[in-house]
Wavefront OBJ file of the C-alpha trace (Angstrom):
o trace
v -38.383 -81.454 94.980
v -40.289 -79.820 97.831
v -40.125 -76.050 97.646
v -39.568 -73.677 100.530
v -42.178 -70.945 100.965
v -41.362 -67.616 102.593
v -43.178 -64.281 102.626
v -41.435 -60.920 102.260
v -42.527 -57.303 102.199
v -40.434 -56.406 99.129
v -38.739 -58.599 96.535
v -36.279 -57.299 93.945
v -36.055 -59.632 90.953
v -32.491 -58.867 89.965
v -29.639 -56.860 91.460
v -28.657 -54.765 88.459
v -28.486 -51.002 88.102
v -32.245 -50.373 88.221
v -32.655 -52.343 91.468
v -29.609 -50.689 93.057
v -30.808 -47.199 92.120
v -34.286 -47.908 93.467
v -32.927 -49.403 96.708
v -30.806 -46.286 97.248
v -33.824 -44.051 96.657
v -36.119 -46.083 98.942
v -33.431 -45.934 101.633
v -33.137 -42.168 101.181
v -36.912 -41.823 101.688
v -36.907 -44.265 104.650
v -39.207 -46.675 102.809
v -37.182 -49.787 103.722
v -37.542 -49.432 107.492
v -39.056 -52.505 109.202
v -39.312 -54.366 105.895
v -38.326 -57.966 105.115
v -36.472 -57.774 101.817
v -35.475 -60.497 99.352
v -33.123 -59.994 96.414
v -33.118 -62.728 93.768
v -30.414 -62.763 91.106
v -28.808 -65.754 89.377
v -25.390 -64.078 89.667
v -23.480 -62.804 92.663
v -22.686 -59.227 91.702
v -19.104 -58.547 92.802
v -17.175 -57.554 89.700
v -17.205 -54.565 87.375
v -19.444 -55.917 84.601
v -20.936 -52.654 83.295
v -20.127 -48.979 82.763
v -22.639 -46.170 83.281
v -22.498 -42.582 82.051
v -24.808 -39.595 82.297
v -24.657 -35.811 82.100
v -25.970 -33.581 84.858
v -25.410 -30.352 86.758
v -22.968 -30.921 89.662
v -25.697 -29.735 92.052
v -28.343 -32.177 90.777
v -29.593 -34.868 93.150
v -28.336 -37.672 90.915
v -24.756 -36.365 91.220
v -24.977 -35.738 94.963
v -26.446 -39.208 95.575
v -23.644 -40.988 93.675
v -20.755 -38.590 94.255
v -18.778 -41.161 96.238
v -18.792 -43.740 93.418
v -18.286 -41.439 90.414
v -14.922 -42.397 88.950
v -14.502 -39.290 86.799
v -16.342 -36.239 85.486
v -15.599 -34.135 82.412
v -16.647 -30.561 81.651
v -15.423 -30.692 78.035
v -16.487 -33.092 75.290
v -14.881 -33.850 71.925
v -16.939 -34.808 68.883
v -15.122 -36.425 65.930
v -11.868 -35.305 67.679
v -12.086 -31.993 65.787
v -14.536 -30.090 67.942
v -14.182 -29.591 71.698
v -17.157 -28.104 73.527
v -17.717 -26.887 77.052
v -20.960 -28.367 78.372
v -21.418 -26.008 81.334
v -23.552 -26.182 83.458
v -23.423 -29.950 82.866
v -20.632 -32.403 83.401
v -20.354 -35.836 81.835
v -20.099 -38.398 84.651
v -18.845 -41.990 84.728
v -19.253 -44.762 87.290
v -18.597 -48.493 87.344
v -21.153 -51.127 88.263
v -18.806 -52.534 90.917
v -18.969 -49.266 92.846
v -22.757 -49.130 92.488
v -23.152 -52.714 93.738
v -20.904 -52.096 96.744
v -22.615 -48.817 97.644
v -25.985 -50.578 97.632
v -24.742 -53.564 99.640
v -23.377 -51.192 102.287
v -26.795 -49.513 102.526
v -28.550 -52.879 102.835
v -26.411 -53.891 105.826
v -28.785 -51.830 107.963
v -31.880 -53.795 106.906
v -33.401 -57.269 107.117
v -32.235 -58.512 103.714
v -31.827 -61.964 102.177
v -29.788 -62.521 99.006
v -30.383 -65.678 96.972
v -28.811 -66.748 93.672
v -31.870 -68.175 91.928
v -33.509 -67.836 88.526
v -37.123 -66.660 88.620
v -39.284 -68.856 86.398
v -42.498 -66.873 86.717
v -44.311 -64.264 88.795
v -48.047 -64.437 89.522
v -50.373 -62.086 91.352
v -53.436 -62.866 93.438
v -53.872 -61.447 96.932
v -50.066 -61.256 97.071
v -47.389 -61.557 94.412
v -45.948 -65.070 94.074
v -42.488 -65.748 92.662
v -41.541 -69.230 91.485
v -37.956 -70.441 91.163
v -36.747 -73.977 90.527
v -35.988 -74.402 94.224
v -38.514 -72.240 96.067
v -41.755 -70.313 96.081
v -41.910 -66.830 97.586
v -44.765 -64.418 98.238
v -44.468 -60.667 98.613
v -46.459 -57.537 99.198
v -44.508 -55.828 96.429
v -42.190 -57.011 93.642
v -39.871 -54.749 91.652
v -39.284 -56.726 88.478
v -36.106 -55.983 86.505
v -35.929 -59.235 84.527
v -34.919 -58.526 80.909
v -37.982 -58.486 78.639
v -38.288 -61.356 76.216
v -37.325 -60.405 72.671
v -38.932 -62.607 70.045
v -37.782 -63.375 66.523
v -40.897 -61.588 65.279
v -39.511 -58.143 66.158
v -39.038 -56.118 62.987
v -35.372 -55.477 62.216
v -36.473 -52.278 60.503
v -37.602 -50.706 63.767
v -35.474 -52.546 66.334
v -31.668 -52.521 66.293
v -28.824 -53.160 68.730
v -26.190 -50.985 70.304
v -23.239 -53.336 70.703
v -19.723 -52.495 71.799
v -16.233 -53.804 72.494
v -13.856 -51.743 74.610
v -10.395 -51.671 76.149
v -9.296 -50.126 79.383
v -5.791 -49.125 78.345
v -2.536 -47.896 79.843
v -0.703 -45.572 77.463
v 3.001 -45.643 76.752
v 2.782 -43.072 73.958
v 0.828 -39.832 73.568
v -0.836 -38.834 76.870
v -4.556 -38.161 77.098
v -6.156 -34.809 77.791
v -7.994 -35.946 80.911
v -10.133 -32.789 81.012
v -12.119 -33.837 77.910
v -13.846 -37.043 76.852
v -14.669 -38.060 73.278
v -18.248 -39.233 72.787
v -18.489 -39.915 69.065
v -15.512 -40.189 66.744
v -16.790 -41.524 63.421
v -13.322 -41.731 61.853
v -13.423 -45.538 61.749
v -14.639 -48.110 59.219
v -18.458 -48.154 59.368
v -18.653 -51.846 58.256
v -22.149 -51.467 56.801
v -23.582 -50.002 60.017
v -23.125 -46.836 62.095
v -19.906 -47.114 64.132
v -17.939 -44.732 66.306
v -15.327 -44.690 69.054
v -15.649 -42.998 72.414
v -12.745 -42.245 74.731
v -13.083 -41.709 78.486
v -9.689 -40.666 79.948
v -9.393 -41.263 83.697
v -5.859 -39.856 83.824
v -3.280 -38.737 81.279
v -2.176 -42.385 80.929
v -5.336 -44.444 81.449
v -8.630 -44.496 79.549
v -11.586 -46.577 78.472
v -11.746 -46.689 74.664
v -14.712 -48.419 73.056
v -15.942 -49.128 69.550
v -19.735 -48.909 69.405
v -22.099 -50.034 66.665
v -25.703 -49.039 66.001
v -27.049 -51.731 63.688
v -29.194 -54.772 63.015
v -26.248 -57.117 63.546
v -24.269 -57.316 66.797
v -20.635 -56.309 66.431
v -18.133 -59.144 66.006
v -15.492 -59.035 68.736
v -12.583 -60.109 66.541
v -13.199 -57.491 63.848
v -14.000 -54.864 66.495
v -10.669 -55.435 68.233
v -8.807 -54.951 64.943
v -10.517 -51.583 64.472
v -9.833 -50.605 68.099
v -6.145 -51.508 68.015
v -5.652 -49.607 64.767
v -7.517 -46.544 66.117
v -5.550 -46.432 69.381
v -2.182 -46.954 67.681
v -2.824 -44.239 65.083
v -4.124 -41.666 67.565
v -2.165 -42.385 70.762
v 0.759 -44.700 70.010
v 1.866 -47.656 72.108
v -0.518 -49.042 74.728
v -1.210 -52.042 76.929
v -4.647 -53.561 77.580
v -5.720 -53.787 81.229
v -9.343 -54.893 80.764
v -11.674 -55.873 77.923
v -15.397 -55.233 78.055
v -18.183 -56.021 75.633
v -21.947 -55.894 75.669
v -25.157 -55.094 73.864
v -28.122 -52.840 74.593
v -31.497 -53.181 72.842
v -32.434 -50.069 70.863
v -35.941 -51.466 70.477
v -39.148 -49.549 69.850
v -41.274 -52.689 69.978
v -40.352 -54.373 73.250
v -43.282 -56.234 74.842
v -45.430 -53.872 76.881
v -44.570 -54.053 80.568
v -47.712 -54.680 82.590
v -47.712 -52.796 85.887
v -50.062 -54.053 88.574
v -50.728 -53.205 92.191
v -48.027 -55.581 93.433
v -45.692 -56.114 90.455
v -43.785 -53.056 89.228
v -41.457 -53.313 86.199
v -38.204 -51.348 86.416
v -35.127 -50.901 84.250
v -35.188 -52.195 80.683
v -38.414 -54.046 81.462
v -40.043 -50.666 82.157
v -38.598 -49.228 78.906
v -36.130 -46.999 80.748
v -33.480 -47.414 78.032
v -33.831 -44.539 75.553
v -34.091 -46.408 72.231
v -32.178 -43.937 70.056
v -29.119 -43.661 72.338
v -29.005 -46.593 74.774
v -28.634 -44.220 77.758
v -30.585 -45.452 80.784
v -28.991 -44.425 84.103
v -30.704 -41.044 84.409
v -34.073 -42.461 83.293
v -33.810 -45.226 85.890
v -32.986 -42.624 88.533
v -36.043 -40.515 87.651
v -38.223 -43.630 87.685
v -36.849 -44.590 91.109
v -37.637 -41.110 92.429
v -41.214 -41.421 91.261
v -41.678 -44.937 92.639
v -40.166 -44.155 96.034
v -42.375 -41.076 96.380
v -45.500 -43.152 95.743
v -44.951 -46.378 97.690
v -48.330 -47.755 98.704
v -50.194 -45.390 96.376
v -51.484 -45.642 92.821
v -48.626 -45.446 90.334
v -48.426 -44.204 86.789
v -45.901 -45.591 84.348
v -43.131 -43.289 83.141
v -43.285 -42.638 79.409
v -41.448 -40.365 77.011
v -43.525 -37.616 75.380
v -45.084 -38.919 72.163
v -43.062 -36.663 69.860
v -39.779 -37.939 71.320
v -40.981 -41.514 70.848
v -41.641 -40.553 67.218
v -38.147 -39.044 66.851
v -36.620 -42.235 68.274
v -38.600 -44.387 65.861
v -37.522 -42.267 62.878
v -33.823 -42.450 63.761
v -33.864 -46.188 64.446
v -35.633 -46.819 61.140
v -33.003 -44.766 59.293
v -30.133 -46.584 61.043
v -31.722 -49.933 60.159
v -32.831 -49.307 56.557
v -30.262 -46.700 55.442
v -27.278 -47.389 57.766
v -24.862 -45.372 55.608
v -26.813 -42.252 56.612
v -25.951 -42.636 60.309
v -22.491 -41.068 60.153
v -23.473 -38.031 58.008
v -26.596 -37.369 60.110
v -24.702 -37.359 63.407
v -21.782 -35.409 61.933
v -24.067 -32.673 60.593
v -26.037 -32.576 63.852
v -22.925 -31.936 65.935
v -21.592 -29.441 63.388
v -24.793 -27.387 63.221
v -26.105 -27.351 66.803
v -24.411 -26.556 70.147
v -23.661 -29.671 72.178
v -25.498 -28.262 75.192
v -28.683 -28.160 73.080
v -28.149 -31.750 71.916
v -27.821 -32.921 75.527
v -31.057 -31.123 76.404
v -32.696 -32.735 73.365
v -31.555 -36.196 74.473
v -32.961 -35.403 77.924
v -36.270 -34.618 76.135
v -36.244 -31.076 77.558
v -36.444 -29.082 74.320
v -39.460 -27.368 72.753
v -41.109 -28.198 69.435
v -39.841 -25.000 67.768
v -36.264 -25.868 68.741
v -36.704 -29.388 67.390
v -38.060 -28.148 64.049
v -35.031 -25.858 63.748
v -32.725 -28.814 64.417
v -34.350 -31.152 61.880
v -34.272 -28.404 59.234
v -30.466 -28.469 59.415
v -30.248 -32.246 58.922
v -30.655 -34.412 55.803
v -34.387 -33.713 55.594
v -34.874 -36.029 52.608
v -34.075 -39.235 54.487
v -36.251 -38.164 57.427
v -39.185 -37.525 55.064
v -38.630 -40.964 53.511
v -38.729 -42.455 56.999
v -41.972 -40.596 57.787
v -43.568 -41.905 54.569
v -42.306 -45.410 55.328
v -43.834 -45.368 58.818
v -47.114 -43.963 57.478
v -47.361 -46.678 54.818
v -46.486 -49.426 57.315
v -49.114 -48.229 59.781
v -51.818 -47.628 57.169
v -50.955 -50.302 54.608
v -54.561 -51.532 53.974
v -55.777 -47.979 53.311
v -52.766 -47.154 51.143
v -53.354 -50.275 49.026
v -57.039 -49.380 48.751
v -56.704 -45.733 47.762
v -53.423 -45.746 45.830
v -54.972 -47.022 42.545
v -57.727 -44.391 42.793
v -55.221 -41.581 43.388
v -53.024 -42.898 40.582
v -55.995 -43.001 38.187
v -56.906 -39.354 38.837
v -53.265 -38.292 38.439
v -53.075 -40.100 35.112
v -56.370 -38.548 34.003
v -54.957 -35.102 34.698
v -51.491 -35.633 33.245
v -51.815 -38.395 30.628
v -55.520 -38.959 29.881
v -54.770 -40.804 26.632
v -52.895 -43.538 28.547
v -54.837 -43.678 31.827
v -57.383 -46.344 30.849
v -54.828 -48.767 29.393
v -52.499 -48.335 32.382
v -55.334 -48.995 34.837
v -56.300 -52.184 32.941
v -52.674 -53.280 33.189
v -52.592 -52.604 36.947
v -55.836 -54.558 37.449
v -54.375 -57.491 35.494
v -51.180 -57.407 37.577
v -53.235 -57.248 40.775
v -55.321 -60.273 39.765
v -52.174 -62.158 38.835
v -50.405 -61.375 42.121
v -53.359 -61.674 44.496
v -55.416 -64.260 42.617
v -58.867 -64.270 41.061
v -61.632 -64.767 43.659
v -63.153 -68.254 43.442
v -66.686 -66.833 43.300
v -65.947 -65.373 39.865
v -64.988 -68.736 38.352
l 1 2 3 4 5 6 7 8 9 10 11 12 13 14 15 16 17 18 19 20 21 22 23 24 25 26 27 28 29 30 31 32 33 34 35 36 37 38 39 40 41 42 43 44 45 46 47 48 49 50 51 52 53 54 55 56 57 58 59 60 61 62 63 64 65 66 67 68 69 70 71 72 73 74 75 76 77 78 79 80 81 82 83 84 85 86 87 88 89 90 91 92 93 94 95 96 97 98 99 100 101 102 103 104 105 106 107 108 109 110 111 112 113 114 115 116 117 118 119 120 121 122 123 124 125 126 127 128 129 130 131 132 133 134 135 136 137 138 139 140 141 142 143 144 145 146 147 148 149 150 151 152 153 154 155 156 157 158 159 160 161 162 163 164 165 166 167 168 169 170 171 172 173 174 175 176 177 178 179 180 181 182 183 184 185 186 187 188 189 190 191 192 193 194 195 196 197 198 199 200 201 202 203 204 205 206 207 208 209 210 211 212 213 214 215 216 217 218 219 220 221 222 223 224 225 226 227 228 229 230 231 232 233 234 235 236 237 238 239 240 241 242 243 244 245 246 247 248 249 250 251 252 253 254 255 256 257 258 259 260 261 262 263 264 265 266 267 268 269 270 271 272 273 274 275 276 277 278 279 280 281 282 283 284 285 286 287 288 289 290 291 292 293 294 295 296 297 298 299 300 301 302 303 304 305 306 307 308 309 310 311 312 313 314 315 316 317 318 319 320 321 322 323 324 325 326 327 328 329 330 331 332 333 334 335 336 337 338 339 340 341 342 343 344 345 346 347 348 349 350 351 352 353 354 355 356 357 358 359 360 361 362 363 364 365 366 367 368 369 370 371 372 373 374 375 376 377 378 379 380 381 382 383 384 385 386 387 388 389 390 391 392 393 394 395 396 397 398 399 400 401 402 403 404 405 406 407 408 409 410 411 412 413 414 415 416 417 418 419 420 421 422 423 424 425 426 427
């Protein structure tokens, strides 16, 4: 089939949240004026297919920019249903993807924009960026690439897990909701061999979004999740009717393929690692990334990265949730019991200092975190550990049990030869 070739100034590969947020920011900074724009997405985004939440001060730019599509905001948050906390000066905000899509489409009405429902097969870069679909070939001065990164089977399940969820938008006939407070993590549900909790977002005293979320290596099964949800809602709120069902999954991956940023191809969204691995929150990170990109259009760009210590914290928690999943509930429960929620939100925003973080970790189950640190050290330095461990063991035996040290070392050498094999040159 002969392909059609057209050149654009800007191409957005995808029309998800990251593209919408960036379009809004570029519009705000007048960076879309006199531009030919192409948006490629295999789906026509019309329905409410995702939910977004973030916390922010009511005067922050992110709130002011999306005020008209925020469906609800809460100043109080429940944890485990037993502890209600004011999060002043923050509020916890909710918006639907349908509102975000429509807001962005309304903005784009003032520009030279083409929408096309096509799947991008590959993107190349020479003098310009070239995008190949099954039907057409396009060139562009600049491509913002939000295609999901490829996840291979080789990713370690010990350092890469999923956040998966099943939720109901419900209408209550029984106990009314307290619409002034949302519930972020109620662990009073069956953990099913993972880390599971329910969150409740009441939009009125009769309507709410109630979701069961799992952090784990295996994606939550919808049938079993719905049984847990129905039991939870009935026990806590009484009779209800289901208006909508939503489900999804978010990669809590530390080892996603590195996103290569070039002069003309800029990764955004999950492809740019804007999803915080330990929580799955992404909206605020995507907004900050969009601010940076829109302020530097046509200039050299640096990729947004979390500070190294927060990357390390994320890796520790994900390892614990993967290898010792039963520790998830007690770790989170103790965290919320021992530290103010406002501090935890600052910590998740990566705005805390090292001294504060040390104080926080000292109140948690330090043993499992130390095990995770040792595990990561051994994994990263396995050849050196295997090399020096027998030497260290020998000296320890010499100090503590000198009468047995030589025989034990001979035994270890024999086991090593048996497991690894005798080199052919010795035969």
